C-alpha positions as CSV (number, residue, x, y, z in Angstrom):
1,M,74.9,236.0,174.2
2,G,71.7,235.5,176.2
3,L,71.8,232.7,178.7
4,K,68.9,231.0,180.5
5,R,69.3,230.9,184.2
6,L,69.8,227.7,186.1
7,R,67.6,227.0,189.1
8,G,69.3,226.1,192.3
9,S,68.0,223.6,194.8
10,G,67.2,223.3,198.4
11,A,65.6,226.8,198.8
12,L,62.3,226.9,200.8
13,F,59.2,228.7,199.8
14,L,59.2,231.9,201.7
15,A,55.7,233.3,201.2
16,A,53.4,230.9,202.9
17,V,50.0,232.1,204.0
18,L,50.4,233.7,207.4
19,L,48.1,233.0,210.4
20,A,46.0,235.9,211.6
21,A,47.9,235.8,214.9
22,A,51.3,236.2,213.2
23,C,53.6,238.8,214.6
24,T,53.5,242.0,212.5
25,S,54.9,245.5,212.6
26,G,52.0,247.0,214.5
27,D,48.5,246.6,213.1
28,D,47.5,243.0,213.7
29,T,44.2,243.5,211.9
30,S,43.2,240.5,209.8
31,T,40.3,240.0,207.4
32,E,38.4,236.9,206.9
33,S,35.8,236.2,204.2
34,S,34.1,233.2,202.8
35,G,34.2,231.7,199.4
36,S,32.4,228.8,197.8
37,D,34.3,225.6,197.1
38,T,32.8,224.6,193.8
39,T,34.1,221.1,194.0
40,S,32.6,220.1,197.4
41,G,29.8,222.7,197.7
42,E,31.1,223.6,201.1
43,T,32.0,227.1,202.2
44,T,35.6,227.5,203.0
45,P,37.6,230.5,204.3
46,S,39.7,232.5,201.9
47,A,43.3,233.3,202.7
48,T,43.7,235.5,205.8
49,G,46.5,237.3,207.5
50,P,47.7,240.6,208.9
51,A,47.0,243.8,207.0
52,P,49.0,246.6,208.5
53,G,48.6,250.0,206.8
54,V,45.5,248.9,204.9
55,T,42.1,250.6,205.2
56,D,39.1,250.4,203.0
57,D,40.4,253.3,200.8
58,S,44.2,253.4,201.2
59,I,47.4,251.4,201.4
60,K,50.6,252.6,203.1
61,I,53.7,251.7,201.1
62,G,57.2,252.4,202.6
63,V,59.9,253.5,200.1
64,T,63.7,253.3,200.9
65,Y,66.3,254.9,198.6
66,V,70.0,255.8,198.7
67,D,70.8,259.0,200.5
68,T,73.2,260.6,198.0
69,E,74.3,263.2,200.5
70,A,75.7,260.4,202.7
71,L,77.5,259.1,199.6
72,V,79.1,262.4,198.9
73,A,80.2,262.7,202.5
74,S,82.0,259.4,202.1
75,G,83.8,260.4,198.9
76,L,81.4,258.9,196.3
77,N,80.2,261.7,194.2
78,Y,77.1,260.5,192.5
79,D,73.9,262.2,191.2
80,L,71.4,259.3,191.3
81,G,68.3,261.4,190.6
82,D,65.4,262.5,192.8
83,H,64.1,259.2,194.0
84,E,61.3,260.7,196.1
85,A,60.0,262.7,193.2
86,V,60.1,259.8,190.9
87,Y,58.2,257.4,193.2
88,T,55.7,260.1,194.0
89,A,55.0,260.7,190.3
90,L,54.4,256.9,189.7
91,F,52.2,256.5,192.7
92,D,50.3,259.6,191.8
93,A,49.6,258.2,188.3
94,I,48.3,255.0,189.9
95,N,46.1,257.0,192.2
96,A,44.8,259.2,189.4
97,D,43.7,256.0,187.6
98,G,41.6,254.8,190.5
99,G,44.3,253.4,192.7
100,I,44.8,249.7,193.4
101,N,41.5,247.8,193.7
102,G,39.9,251.1,194.7
103,R,42.6,252.0,197.3
104,Q,44.9,255.0,197.1
105,V,48.6,254.5,197.6
106,E,50.1,256.5,200.5
107,P,53.9,256.4,200.1
108,V,56.1,256.9,203.2
109,F,59.7,257.8,202.3
110,A,62.9,256.8,204.2
111,P,66.4,257.7,202.7
112,I,69.1,255.3,203.6
113,D,72.8,256.0,204.3
114,P,74.5,253.0,202.7
115,T,77.8,253.6,204.4
116,S,76.6,252.5,207.8
117,P,74.1,249.8,209.0
118,A,72.6,252.0,211.7
119,P,70.5,254.3,209.5
120,A,69.0,251.3,207.7
121,E,67.9,249.8,211.0
122,E,66.5,253.1,212.2
123,K,64.4,253.5,209.0
124,C,63.3,249.9,209.2
125,V,61.8,250.6,212.6
126,Q,60.3,253.9,211.5
127,L,58.5,252.3,208.6
128,T,57.3,249.1,210.2
129,E,56.5,250.3,213.8
130,D,55.9,254.1,213.6
131,D,54.4,254.3,210.1
132,D,52.9,250.8,210.2
133,V,53.2,250.3,206.4
134,F,51.8,247.3,204.5
135,L,54.8,246.8,202.3
136,V,58.3,248.3,201.9
137,T,60.0,248.6,198.5
138,G,63.2,250.3,197.3
139,F,66.9,250.0,198.3
140,F,68.2,247.4,200.7
141,L,71.9,246.8,201.3
142,T,72.8,243.2,201.9
143,D,71.1,241.9,205.1
144,A,69.1,245.1,205.7
145,V,66.0,243.5,204.2
146,T,65.8,241.0,207.0
147,C,64.9,243.7,209.5
148,V,61.7,244.4,207.5
149,V,60.7,241.0,206.2
150,S,61.8,238.9,209.2
151,T,62.2,240.9,212.4
152,H,59.2,243.1,211.7
153,A,57.2,240.7,209.5
154,T,56.4,243.2,206.9
155,A,56.0,242.5,203.1
156,V,58.8,243.5,200.8
157,V,59.4,244.2,197.1
158,G,63.2,244.3,196.5
159,G,66.4,243.3,198.3
160,G,68.7,240.4,197.8
161,M,67.4,236.9,198.4
162,N,69.4,233.9,199.6
163,P,68.3,230.6,201.2
164,E,69.0,231.8,204.8
165,R,66.9,234.9,204.3
166,Y,64.1,232.8,202.7
167,E,63.9,230.7,205.8
168,Q,63.9,233.8,208.1
169,A,61.2,235.6,206.1
170,Q,58.0,236.1,208.1
171,A,56.0,238.0,205.4
172,P,55.5,237.8,201.7
173,W,58.6,238.8,199.7
174,L,59.3,239.3,196.0
175,T,62.3,241.0,194.3
176,W,63.6,241.7,190.8
177,T,67.2,241.7,192.2
178,P,68.7,238.3,191.0
179,D,69.1,235.8,193.8
180,T,71.9,233.4,194.6
181,D,71.3,231.1,191.6
182,Q,72.5,233.9,189.2
183,P,76.2,233.7,190.2
184,E,76.0,230.0,189.3
185,A,74.5,230.7,185.9
186,I,77.1,233.4,185.2
187,L,79.9,231.1,186.2
188,R,78.6,228.4,184.0
189,A,78.3,230.8,181.1
190,M,81.8,232.0,181.6
191,D,83.1,228.5,181.7
192,E,81.4,227.7,178.4
193,R,83.3,230.6,176.9
194,G,86.6,229.2,178.3
195,E,87.0,232.2,180.6
196,L,87.9,229.9,183.6
197,D,90.6,227.9,181.7
198,G,93.4,229.9,183.4
199,T,94.8,229.9,186.9
200,V,91.9,231.1,189.0
201,A,91.7,232.9,192.2
202,V,88.6,234.1,194.0
203,F,88.1,237.6,195.6
204,S,85.3,238.5,197.9
205,N,84.3,240.7,200.8
206,A,83.2,239.3,204.1
207,R,79.8,240.8,203.3
208,D,79.5,238.5,200.4
209,Q,80.9,235.4,202.1
210,E,77.6,233.6,202.1
211,T,77.5,233.8,198.3
212,L,81.1,232.8,198.1
213,E,80.8,229.7,200.3
214,G,77.2,228.7,199.4
215,T,77.2,229.2,195.6
216,V,80.5,230.3,194.0
217,L,83.0,227.7,195.5
218,P,80.6,224.8,195.0
219,T,79.9,225.8,191.4
220,L,83.6,226.1,190.6
221,Q,84.2,222.7,192.2
222,D,81.4,221.2,190.0
223,L,83.0,222.8,187.0
224,G,86.4,221.2,187.9
225,V,88.0,224.6,188.7
226,E,90.2,224.6,191.8
227,P,91.2,228.1,192.9
228,V,94.8,228.6,193.8
229,E,93.9,231.3,196.3
230,I,90.8,232.7,197.9
231,G,90.9,236.2,199.4
232,V,88.2,237.7,201.6
233,V,88.4,241.4,202.6
234,D,87.4,241.9,206.2
235,A,88.6,245.5,206.8
236,P,85.9,248.0,207.9
237,P,84.5,249.6,204.7
238,D,84.9,253.1,206.2
239,D,88.6,252.6,207.1
240,Q,90.3,253.4,203.8
241,A,93.8,252.7,205.0
242,A,92.8,249.3,206.3
243,M,90.9,248.5,203.1
244,L,93.9,249.4,201.0
245,S,96.3,247.3,203.1
246,N,93.8,244.3,203.1
247,V,93.2,244.3,199.4
248,Q,96.8,244.8,198.4
249,T,97.9,242.0,200.7
250,I,95.4,239.7,199.0
251,G,96.7,240.9,195.6
252,E,100.2,240.0,196.6
253,R,99.1,236.4,197.5
254,F,97.3,236.1,194.2
255,Q,100.3,237.4,192.2
256,A,102.6,235.0,194.1
257,A,100.3,232.1,193.2
258,E,100.5,233.3,189.5
259,A,96.7,233.7,189.3
260,D,95.9,235.1,185.8
261,T,92.1,235.1,186.3
262,I,90.2,236.6,189.3
263,V,86.6,235.6,189.9
264,I,85.1,238.6,191.9
265,V,82.1,237.9,194.1
266,G,79.3,240.3,195.0
267,A,78.4,243.9,194.9
268,S,81.4,244.9,197.1
269,G,83.7,243.5,194.4
270,Q,84.5,247.1,193.5
271,D,87.2,246.8,196.2
272,W,89.6,245.1,193.8
273,P,89.8,247.7,191.0
274,T,89.5,250.5,193.5
275,Y,92.6,249.4,195.5
276,M,94.5,247.5,192.9
277,G,94.0,249.9,189.9
278,D,97.4,251.5,190.5
279,N,99.3,248.2,190.4
280,T,100.2,248.0,186.7
281,D,102.6,245.1,187.4
282,Y,99.7,242.7,188.1
283,R,96.8,242.9,185.7
284,P,94.9,239.5,185.8
285,K,91.6,239.1,183.9
286,L,88.7,240.1,186.1
287,L,85.4,238.2,186.0
288,F,82.7,240.0,188.0
289,L,79.6,238.1,189.1
290,E,77.7,241.3,190.0
291,F,77.3,244.4,187.8
292,T,77.2,246.8,190.7
293,A,80.8,246.1,191.5
294,P,82.5,247.4,188.4
295,R,79.9,250.0,187.8
296,A,80.6,251.6,191.2
297,F,84.3,251.8,190.2
298,Y,84.1,253.1,186.7
299,T,81.3,255.6,187.3
300,N,82.9,257.2,190.3
301,A,84.1,260.7,189.6
302,A,87.3,259.9,191.5
303,T,88.2,257.2,189.0
304,T,90.6,258.6,186.4
305,D,92.1,255.3,185.0
306,T,89.9,252.4,184.1
307,S,92.6,250.3,182.5
308,V,92.5,247.7,185.3
309,L,89.2,246.6,183.7
310,D,90.7,245.8,180.3
311,G,89.8,242.3,179.3
312,S,87.2,242.0,182.1
313,L,83.8,240.4,181.8
314,V,80.7,240.9,184.0
315,G,77.5,238.9,184.3
316,G,74.1,240.3,185.1
317,T,70.6,241.2,184.0
318,Y,69.7,243.1,180.8
319,G,71.8,246.1,179.8
320,P,73.8,248.2,179.4
321,D,72.1,251.3,180.8
322,T,71.3,252.7,177.4
323,A,69.6,249.5,176.5
324,R,67.6,249.4,179.8
325,F,66.6,253.0,179.2
326,D,65.4,252.4,175.6
327,E,63.4,249.3,176.5
328,E,59.7,249.7,175.7
329,A,58.3,249.4,179.2
330,M,61.0,251.7,180.6
331,Q,60.2,254.3,178.0
332,E,56.5,254.1,179.0
333,C,57.5,254.7,182.6
334,V,59.8,257.6,181.6
335,Q,56.8,259.1,179.8
336,T,54.8,259.0,183.0
337,L,57.5,260.9,184.7
338,S,57.7,263.4,181.9
339,D,53.9,263.9,182.1
340,A,54.5,264.8,185.8
341,G,57.1,267.4,184.9
342,L,60.2,265.3,185.7
343,E,63.1,265.1,183.3
344,T,64.7,261.7,182.9
345,P,67.6,262.1,180.5
346,S,69.2,259.1,178.7
347,P,72.4,257.6,180.0
348,E,73.9,258.6,176.6
349,D,73.7,262.2,177.8
350,F,76.3,261.5,180.5
351,A,78.8,259.4,178.7
352,D,81.5,261.9,179.6
353,D,80.5,262.1,183.2
354,P,79.6,258.6,184.5
355,S,79.1,259.8,188.1
356,N,76.2,261.9,186.9
357,Q,73.4,259.3,186.7
358,P,70.0,261.0,187.3
359,Y,68.3,258.2,185.4
360,Q,69.1,255.7,188.3
361,A,66.0,256.9,190.2
362,A,63.8,255.7,187.4
363,F,65.8,252.5,187.1
364,Q,65.0,251.7,190.7
365,A,61.5,253.1,191.0
366,C,60.0,251.9,187.7
367,P,60.5,248.1,188.4
368,D,59.7,248.5,192.1
369,V,56.4,250.1,191.4
370,A,55.5,247.8,188.5
371,I,55.9,244.7,190.7
372,T,54.2,246.3,193.7
373,Q,51.2,247.4,191.6
374,A,50.9,244.0,189.8
375,W,51.2,242.1,193.1
376,L,48.7,244.1,195.1
377,E,46.2,244.0,192.2
378,A,46.6,240.2,192.0
379,A,45.9,239.9,195.7
380,G,42.4,241.4,195.1
381,E,40.2,243.6,197.2
382,D,40.5,241.5,200.3
383,L,44.1,242.6,200.9
384,N,46.1,240.9,203.6
385,Y,49.3,238.9,203.8
386,G,47.5,235.7,203.1
387,T,46.0,236.9,199.8
388,L,49.3,238.7,199.0
389,A,51.3,235.4,199.5
390,A,48.8,233.4,197.4
391,A,49.0,236.0,194.6
392,A,52.8,235.7,194.4
393,D,52.9,232.1,193.0
394,G,52.6,232.4,189.2
395,L,52.6,236.2,189.1
396,E,53.9,237.4,185.8
397,V,55.4,240.9,185.5
398,H,57.1,242.7,182.6
399,I,59.3,245.1,184.5
400,P,60.6,248.3,182.9
401,G,64.2,247.9,181.7
402,D,64.1,244.2,180.8
403,P,62.5,242.8,177.6
404,G,61.7,239.5,179.3
405,T,58.9,238.6,181.6
406,L,59.5,237.7,185.3
407,V,57.5,234.7,186.5
408,F,57.4,234.5,190.3
409,G,56.9,231.5,192.5
410,P,58.6,229.5,195.3
411,P,62.3,230.1,195.6
412,P,64.5,230.1,193.5
413,A,61.7,232.0,191.6
414,G,61.2,234.6,194.3
415,D,63.2,236.9,192.0
416,G,61.1,236.0,188.9
417,D,63.9,234.0,187.4
418,P,65.4,236.8,185.2
419,Q,67.6,235.9,182.3
420,A,71.4,236.3,182.8
421,Y,73.6,238.0,180.3
422,L,77.4,238.4,179.8
423,F,79.1,241.7,179.0
424,E,82.7,242.6,178.1
425,W,84.6,245.8,178.8
426,D,84.9,248.2,175.9
427,P,87.9,250.5,176.8
428,D,87.0,253.0,174.1
429,A,83.4,253.5,175.4
430,E,84.6,252.9,179.0
431,N,81.5,250.8,179.5
432,Y,80.5,247.1,179.2
433,A,78.9,245.9,176.0
434,L,76.5,243.0,175.7
435,I,78.0,239.8,174.3
436,E,75.6,238.6,171.6
437,D,75.6,235.5,169.4
C-alpha cells in the first residue's frame, strides 16, 4: 500500500543564498557575476557566496562512510561493501564524461566509526578545515551532520533533517533520508489500518527524543491515541549491561500497563528486539517508524531468533532491498560499477546470511552521487553556495533505488518528499514484505 507523505508545518527554509562574507570552512572565495534583468533592462548581480574547494577545473567533494572495522570491534559483524571503491567508480565515470560543468570531481574520503561521536567530529574538521571541501556527502549519524552544515558552514547531501537542524544550517543542504514528517505519515498510515487500536506504549532512545516529542507524541494525540507508557532509553550505547537493564526495566513497565502495541521511534529502535528478544512471556505487536531499527537487528549475525518480530510492521521508503536493487536507476548504477570492475551482487544472494550486505555500499553511494551530480549541474558554471542554494528549489532527481521522483524545495521538502510505504514481517523469509493494495 503506497501512501503519500503528509507535509509538516513550521519548518524554515534552510538553504537561503549566503552572503560573500559568510563564515565557511576555510576558503572564503566568492564569485560575482552580472546578468541582465530582462524585465527592467537593468543589470543585477547573480547569486553569490563562498566556494570552498572549487577551482576553474575541479571540485572537492568529501565522502563519509561507515567504518565496518569499528562495527566488528563493537560486536556488529557486517560486510557493507567497499564504499570507497564504489564512490570512486561513480565519480570516475562522471569525470570520464567531462565532469560537472567542465570541472573534475576530486573525492576526499573519511570513514566514520558510528559507535562513538568523537571520530565523526574529527572527520568533520578534517574535511571542512584541512581538506576544505565544497560539499560533504555520505553517512551521518544523528546530529553529526550539524558539525558540517552548521558549525563549519559546508554544503551537505545526506543526513537526517529536523526543524532544529534546519534553523542551524549555515550552508545549502539536501538529503534523500526522510525527514521528521515521515514518522507522522507512517503513524497515520498505521492508524488507517487499525494498527493503533490496541493499548499503546511508545519506546524510544534518548538520541531520538526530539522526534519522539516533536512529531510522534503530537501525532498520536491528534489521532486520539493516548499511550499508557512512554519509555526512553538513556543508557550509554557502549555499555551493554546498562542497556540490557534499562530496556528490560522499560519492558516490565509496559507489560505491567498491559500494552499490547509498541510504537518504536527512530533508528536506535533496534534496542527493543535486541534486549527483549529472549522474553517470550511478553510479545506485544511492534510498530517501527524507521527501517534501520529492525534491519540492524535481524541482519546481525549474532541474531539467531527473530520471533520477537512476528506480527510487526515497519514504515519507510521503497523496498525491500531486493526491490531497491532491481529498480531501473539502481541497475544502471550497478552497471556503472560493473564496468569499473566492481561486483555488486543482489541481496537475494545473501538471504541465508543477512549480515553479509556488500550491496549496501551501492545503496548509499548511488543516491548520494545522483543528487550531488544533479544539484551541482543545476547550480551552473558559476558555482558557489549562492547558486547552489538557488538550484535546490524545484530540483527534481530520480534517485537509484526508488521508482519515484524526489522534488526538493524549502522544508519539509529538503528531503525531496519521498513516498512512504508500509511493510509487514514475513517470518518464513525473515524479512519485511511491502504491503500493497
